C-alpha positions in Angstrom: -144.1 125.3 69.9 -140.3 125.3 69.7 -139.1 123.5 66.8 -135.7 123.3 66.4 -135.3 120.4 64.0 -132.1 119.3 64.9 -132.7 118.9 69.0 -136.3 118.3 69.1 -139.0 116.7 67.7 -142.5 118.8 67.0 -144.2 117.1 69.6 -141.5 116.7 72.4 -142.7 119.7 74.6 -146.2 118.7 73.5 -145.8 115.6 74.8 -143.8 116.9 78.5 -146.7 119.0 79.4 -149.0 116.5 78.0 -147.6 113.5 80.2 -149.0 115.1 83.5 -152.6 115.9 82.5 -152.7 112.1 81.4 -151.5 111.0 84.9 -153.8 113.0 86.5 -156.9 111.2 84.8 -155.7 107.6 86.6 -154.7 109.1 90.1 -156.6 107.3 92.4 -155.1 108.6 96.0 -156.9 111.5 97.7 -154.4 112.1 100.0 -151.8 115.1 99.9 -148.6 113.5 98.2 -145.5 114.1 96.6 -143.4 112.7 93.7 -140.0 113.3 92.2 -138.6 111.6 88.9 -135.0 112.4 87.3 -134.0 111.2 84.2 -130.2 111.2 81.7 -129.3 110.9 79.2 -126.0 110.6 77.2 -125.6 109.2 73.5 -124.0 109.9 70.0 -126.1 111.2 67.1 -125.3 111.0 63.2 -127.5 114.0 61.2 -127.4 113.9 57.4 -128.1 117.4 56.9 -127.3 119.9 60.0 -129.8 122.8 60.0 -131.9 125.0 62.2 -135.8 125.1 60.9 -136.2 128.0 62.6 -134.0 130.0 60.8 -134.8 128.1 57.5 -131.1 127.6 57.7 -129.6 124.4 56.5 -126.2 123.3 55.9 -126.3 120.8 53.4 -123.5 118.4 55.6 -124.0 115.4 57.8 -122.2 115.5 60.9 -121.9 113.3 64.2 -122.8 115.0 67.5 -122.5 114.6 71.3 -126.1 114.4 73.3 -126.5 115.3 76.8 -129.7 115.5 78.6 -131.7 115.8 81.9 -135.3 115.6 83.0 -136.2 117.4 86.7 -139.9 116.5 87.7 -141.6 116.8 90.8 -145.7 116.6 91.5 -147.7 117.4 94.5 -151.4 116.1 94.8 -152.3 119.3 96.8 -156.0 117.9 97.6 -158.6 114.9 96.2 -159.2 116.9 93.2 -155.8 119.5 92.5 -152.1 118.5 91.6 -149.3 120.5 90.5 -146.4 119.9 88.1 -143.4 120.8 87.9 -140.2 120.5 85.7 -136.8 121.2 84.1 -134.8 119.9 81.3 -131.6 120.7 79.8 -130.4 119.8 76.4 -127.3 119.6 75.4 -125.9 118.9 71.4 -122.5 119.3 70.5 -121.4 118.6 66.8 -117.8 117.3 65.9 -117.7 119.7 62.8 -120.5 121.8 62.8 -119.6 124.6 65.6 -122.2 126.6 64.2 -124.8 124.4 65.2 -123.8 123.2 68.5 -127.2 123.8 70.9 -128.1 124.2 74.3 -131.5 124.3 75.1 -133.1 124.7 78.7 -136.7 124.5 79.4 -139.1 125.0 82.7 -142.5 124.8 83.3 -145.1 124.7 85.9 -148.5 123.0 85.2 -151.8 122.7 87.7 -155.0 120.7 87.1 -158.3 120.9 89.1 -160.7 117.0 88.4 -164.1 118.6 87.5 -165.9 114.9 87.8 -164.9 113.2 84.0 -162.7 116.4 83.3 -159.5 117.9 84.3 -159.1 121.6 83.6 -155.5 123.2 83.2 -153.1 125.8 82.9 -149.1 125.7 82.2 -146.8 128.2 81.8 -143.5 127.3 80.1 -140.3 129.7 79.7 -137.4 128.0 77.3 -133.9 130.0 76.7 -132.0 128.5 73.7 -128.4 129.2 72.7 -127.0 128.4 69.5 -123.2 128.2 69.1 -122.3 129.7 72.9 -124.3 132.6 72.0 -128.4 133.5 73.0 -130.1 132.7 70.1 -133.8 132.6 71.6 -136.3 132.9 74.5 -139.8 131.5 74.1 -142.2 132.3 76.4 -145.9 130.4 76.8 -148.8 129.5 78.3 -151.8 126.9 77.8 -155.4 126.2 78.7 -156.7 122.9 78.5 -158.8 120.1 79.9 -158.6 116.6 79.3 -161.5 114.6 79.2 -162.5 110.8 79.7 -165.2 110.0 77.2 -164.5 106.5 78.9 -162.1 104.3 80.5 -159.8 103.9 77.7 -160.5 107.2 75.4 -159.5 111.0 76.4 -159.8 114.0 74.6 -157.8 117.0 75.1 -158.8 120.5 73.4 -156.1 123.4 74.2 -155.1 127.1 73.7 -152.0 128.5 73.3 -150.5 131.3 73.7 -146.6 132.5 73.5 -144.0 134.9 72.7 -140.6 134.3 70.9 -137.8 136.7 71.3 -134.6 136.5 69.0 -131.1 137.4 70.0 -129.8 139.9 67.0 -131.8 138.6 64.3 -133.9 141.5 63.4 -137.9 140.8 62.6 -138.1 137.5 63.7 -139.7 138.1 66.9 -143.0 137.3 67.0 -146.5 136.7 69.4 -147.6 133.0 68.9 -151.2 131.6 69.1 -152.3 127.3 68.8 -155.2 125.6 68.6 -155.0 121.9 69.3 -157.6 118.9 69.8 -155.7 115.7 70.8 -157.6 112.4 71.4 -155.8 109.5 72.6 -156.9 105.9 73.0 -155.7 103.1 75.5 -155.5 99.4 75.1 -157.6 98.1 78.8 -153.9 97.2 80.4 -153.0 101.1 79.8 -149.5 99.1 77.7 -150.8 100.9 74.4 -151.7 104.1 73.1 -153.2 105.5 70.0 -153.0 109.5 69.9 -154.5 111.6 66.8 -154.3 115.5 67.1 -154.8 118.4 64.8 -153.4 121.9 65.5 -153.8 125.3 64.1 -150.7 127.7 64.2 -150.7 131.2 64.0 -147.1 133.2 64.0 -147.0 137.2 64.1 -143.6 137.8 63.6 -142.1 141.7 63.4 -141.2 141.1 59.9 -144.2 139.8 57.2 -142.0 137.2 55.7 -141.7 135.2 58.6 -145.7 135.4 59.4 -147.5 132.4 58.9 -150.6 130.0 59.7 -150.3 126.4 59.9 -152.6 123.4 59.7 -151.4 120.4 61.3 -152.2 116.6 61.8 -150.0 114.3 63.8 -150.6 110.8 64.8 -148.6 109.2 67.4 -148.8 105.2 69.2 -146.9 103.7 71.9 -146.6 100.0 72.8 -145.1 98.6 76.0 -144.3 94.4 76.5 -141.4 92.3 77.4 -139.0 90.3 75.2 -136.0 88.3 76.2 -137.2 89.0 80.1 -136.6 92.7 79.2 -139.2 95.3 79.5 -139.4 97.8 76.0 -141.3 100.2 74.4 -142.1 101.1 71.1 -142.9 104.5 69.6 -144.1 105.5 66.2 -144.4 109.3 65.4 -145.7 111.1 62.2 -146.7 114.8 61.5 -147.5 117.0 58.6 -148.1 121.0 58.5 -148.2 123.2 56.0 -147.1 126.8 56.5 -148.8 129.8 54.5 -146.8 132.4 54.4 -148.4 136.1 54.7 -145.8 137.2 51.7 -142.3 136.1 50.8 -139.0 137.7 49.2 -138.0 135.3 47.0 -136.4 136.4 44.1 -137.8 136.3 40.6 -140.6 133.9 42.3 -144.5 135.4 41.7 -145.9 131.7 43.6 -147.3 132.2 47.2 -145.1 130.6 49.6 -146.5 127.4 51.4 -144.0 125.4 52.8 -144.7 121.6 53.5 -143.3 119.8 56.3 -143.6 116.0 56.5 -141.7 114.4 59.5 -141.7 110.6 60.8 -139.5 109.3 63.8 -139.2 105.7 65.4 -137.9 105.1 69.0 -137.0 101.4 71.0 -136.3 101.7 74.3 -134.8 98.4 76.1 -135.1 98.4 79.7 -131.8 97.1 81.0 -132.4 97.1 85.2 -134.5 99.1 86.8 -132.7 102.1 86.8 -130.2 101.6 83.3 -132.1 102.0 79.7 -131.0 101.9 76.1 -132.6 103.8 73.6 -132.5 104.1 69.9 -133.7 106.8 67.2 -134.4 107.2 63.9 -136.1 110.2 62.6 -136.7 111.5 58.9 -138.0 115.0 57.8 -138.9 116.4 54.1 -139.1 120.0 54.2 -140.6 121.6 50.8 -140.5 125.4 50.2 -139.9 127.7 47.3 -137.3 129.3 49.6 -134.1 127.4 48.8 -132.6 127.6 52.5 -135.8 126.0 53.5 -136.4 123.3 50.9 -134.4 120.1 52.1 -134.4 116.7 53.5 -133.0 114.7 56.8 -132.5 112.1 58.2 -131.3 111.3 61.7 -130.3 108.4 63.9 -129.3 108.4 67.6 -128.0 106.0 70.2 -128.5 106.7 74.0 -127.7 105.3 77.6 -130.4 106.3 80.1 -130.3 106.5 83.8 -133.8 107.5 85.8 -134.6 107.7 89.7 
């Protein structure tokens, strides 16, 4: 999974691919139907420590950035049991001073699901392309097999197997084959306005160079609630993630200890609906990354405010 700390939370792409799976569980119509949605967001972000975690590279400097994001998604209810989803997203971040960290990320995905009683079986594919400082940086292709099981009207289970391939431009040794196993559990309120999810994940990354190979168990928690206040629809979301990266080897001078990085991340998001099509989104994030490698040992906080147009 992509993990650019300066552009996406660790669960963002998982959420993107998970949303259609949840929708499939609540679709009652058996007639073939098409659906389409799009969102555009523009805003500003402050970051206390501009960095690219994928490269273990933190600048140690704070900066402000302009944000521009867009998502386009389509769905097709092919039969009463088969659904197909496709989407494209663009994220562009331009810093005021740290031009070397400017990032543009494009992602396209295709997802199909087949309903078998209380269980939905699915496969998805996605392709991501990232440019750093206007130059080609990283290409990621990923495929996943998953199931979404309805244990009750309000409880869902989602195991998944994920296979991927990373290709870096002009960076020796970091190209990698990736594998992940995950299991997520979701509890919804009776009216569907609130949910809690708890997930376990285990990642393997087999990079060309041994110093970049690692295994990483992780646990993550997400909570979300929708409500109305001041006659305006609102949504509050909280996320937490803890991961331990256990590296196969390391090249830290004068250090005999094994490299076992600890990563802790928190995020809080508030969305305020201004009208049928416009919303204001504010977000706070904090990351604590501990490592015997100096460039991978840092903390950061971020705050952003964006205006969203959806249709």
